[in-house]
Structures are given as structure tokens and as C-alpha cells.
N, C-alpha and C positions, 0 to 999 in steps of 0.2 A: 302325521305330517309335522315337519319342523315349524316352530313358531316363527313369525316375522321378526326381523331385528328392528329395533326402534330405539330412540333416544330423545329426551326432552331436557331443556333447562330453562329456568326462568325464576319468577317470584311467586310466593304463596303467602296467604295469611288465613287466620281462622278466628272465629268466636265460638264459644260454647256457652251453655246456660249455668255452668258452675260459677260460683263466686271466685274472684281472683284470690289466691292462686289455685287453679283447678288441681284436685288431688290425684287425677288419673295418671299423669306422667310420673310423678315421683313414686307411685305405687305400682307402676307397670300395669296400668289399667285395672288394678285390684281394689282401688280405693272407692269408697262410697261417694257418688256424686252429691254435691251439697244440697241439692233439691231432691234427691232420691232418684232422678231420672237425669238424662242429659240430651239436650238438643245441641246439634253442632252444624256448622257450615264452614267448609274449606274452599277457598277461592284460589285459583291457579291462573297465572298469566305466562304464556310460553314465549320466551324470547327466540330461542331457536329450537326446532324439533323436526323429527321425521319419523314416519312409520313405513319401513321399507322405502319405497320411492315417493311416498306421499309427504309433501312438505307441510309442517304445522306451525311455521313461524307466525308469531303475532296473534295467535288465537287464545282464547281463554275458555275455562270451564270451571264448574263447581260441583262439589260432592256434599250433599246435604243429608241429614238423617236424625234419628232419634235412637237412644238406647234406653230401655225401660228400667234399668238398674245398673249394678256394677258392670262396667264395660267388658271385662274379661269373660263374663257370663254369656255374652253374645245376644242373639235374638234382635240385633239391630234392624231398623227399617231404613233403607238407604236409596236415595234417588240421585239422578245425575242431570245437570243442566249443561248443554254444550252450546258453543258460540254459533249463533244463527248465521254468521258470515261464512261458516265452514261448508265446503261441498259435500256431497253425499259420501264420498270417499274419506274426506277428513272427519266427518261426523262419526262414521264407523270406527275409524282409528282412534278417536278420542274415547269412544265408548269402550273399545277393547282395552285400552290402556287404564282408564280410570276405574273400570270395574274389576281390574285385576286378571281378566281373561287372558291378556297378552303377557303375563308374568310380571316381574318388577315389584316395587315396593307395595303396591295396592293389593297384590295377590295374597300377602300375609294376612290381610283382614278379612278375606273371603269367608273363612270358617265362622267368623262372628256375625256375619249377615244372615238374618233369618228370612228377610223379605227385601227383594229388590223392587223398588217402587216404579222403576222405568226411567226413561230418558226424554227430555224435552229440549229443543232448540230455541234459544232466546237471545235477545240482544244483551251483551255483557259489557259493562263499562268498568274497567279496573284501573284504579290510580294508586301510585306510589309516590310518596313525598317525604324523604327522610325517614323518621320513625313513625310516620302515619301511613295507613293503608285504608282503602275503601273500595267497595264494589257495589255496583247498582245493576240489578236485573229487574226491570220494571214489573210490579205486581208479584214478584217472586222472592227476591232477596235484596236487602238494603242493609249493609253492615259497614262499620268503621272501627279501627283500633288505633291506639297511640301507645308506642313503647313505653316501658317504665324505665326512666333514666338511671344509668349507673351512678352511684355517689362517687366512685373512684375515677370514672371517665365521662364527664358531663358531655352530653350530645350523643352518647352511645347507650344502647339498652343493656339491661341485665340479661343474662342467658341462663338456660339450663341446658346441660350438655350430656352426651352419651345416653341419649334416650332411644326408645324403640319406635319413635314416631316415623310414619312412612314419608313425610315430607323431607325431613332432614333430622339427623341425630342432635343437632345444635339448633335451638329455637330461642329467638328473642321473647322476653316476657312482655306482655302488653295488657292493657285494659280495653274493654269495648266501650266505644262511645254510643253504639246503637247496634241492635240486632233485630231485624225484621225478616221472618221467614214464613212464607204462605205458599205452599206448593205440595203436591202429593198427600193432601190432608195433613201436612205438618204445619202447625200454626204456633208461632213463638214471637213474642215481642219484648224487648228489654231495652230501656233507655236509662237505667239506673246508673250507669258508669261504673258499676261494681263487678260485672261479669268478666270472665276470663277471655284472653286473646293470645295469640302468638303470630309471629311472622318469620320467615327465613327464605334464603334462595333454595331452589330444589334442582337437583341434577339426577335424573332417573334414566334407566336403560332396561331393556329386557334382561332378565336374569339368565 
């Protein structure tokens, strides 16, 4: 059976438990996480999207998880938080896309996932303001980042480009102001201001 056609675009940001700058991207996921393991949380807000005839405009979702060591070695534990405002059809579409079951960029990560922790629908409040991003999912995820300003172009962030990252090959560099993750037996808190972050627009479609 042919896979459903779909397309999403919007804004994404993440934090992870590595110190800034995370070694994973420059090492193509082969770098040793700075704490020996890596917690991560990717938040996405869809400006425009569709899955077949199902409209996804204005919805958000988050992909959260933990890698026990070097990320390219796999065995990740990953869970999904979907927007509670979504209908049952929209929930299914978000799950299919974010899990990689529907093809597209997230499908490339599927071989690295050792355990899918499930999906939960929660209220998601996503904010974007210049070089700042934040997301609040009560009782689940509370995180924020601010871009690292370019010395050559004040008011713009530094970037890392031509990466294999599923959100975008070009990512702004950022530091996390806070990261609080408590769901699926994943428990991580950091308010040091030293851990890593990224943000970027994303534009996905079925491969």
C-alpha cells in the first residue's frame, strides 16, 4: 500500500544534556556525549501542514528521549508528545510523521531507536521571539533557549551548516536557559545555562 503524502513547515528548537557545543553534530553522532549519555527534547510548531486530507496547521508536538552513550550506537529510548487540541485523525497523523513511520526525515533515525516509549496528548505552549524559543508542556517539559549571537552580524545567531540533523541541515547555535523533562520515566533537570541548544525552521515532506 502506498504511503500517504504529507508536508509540514514551521519552527523547531531543542535542548540536550551535553554542554555547549554538543559534540554529536560535528562528529556525525559519533562523538562522546559530554556527560557520557544524552537526554534530548525536540519541540516543533507547525505553521502549515497536511497529512493526506488532514490539516495540521497550528499544532505542536515534541520528541523526547535518551541515548545511553554515543548516539550513533543506537539503543535510544524515545517518546512522543502530541498537541491535545488535535483530533483523533490529527493525533494519528502527527504520530505517523514524528515516529518516522510515514517516511521523511524522522525515518532516518528509526534504526537508532531501541525502545519507543509511547505517545501522550498534552497541552503544548510554544513561543518564538527573535533568537529565543521556549515550550511549556505542564508536568512534562519546560525548556528554553537563546541563540548565541554572531560577532560578525549582531542580532543574528551563529550557525552550523550541512549537518545530518532531521529538522534542518542548517541550525542556529544556542544555549539552554532551562531544561526540565519528566515523562516516560525520563527525568532530567538543568538550569546551569551551560547545556546545548539549537533552533531552525523546518520543512518536511514524505520521502
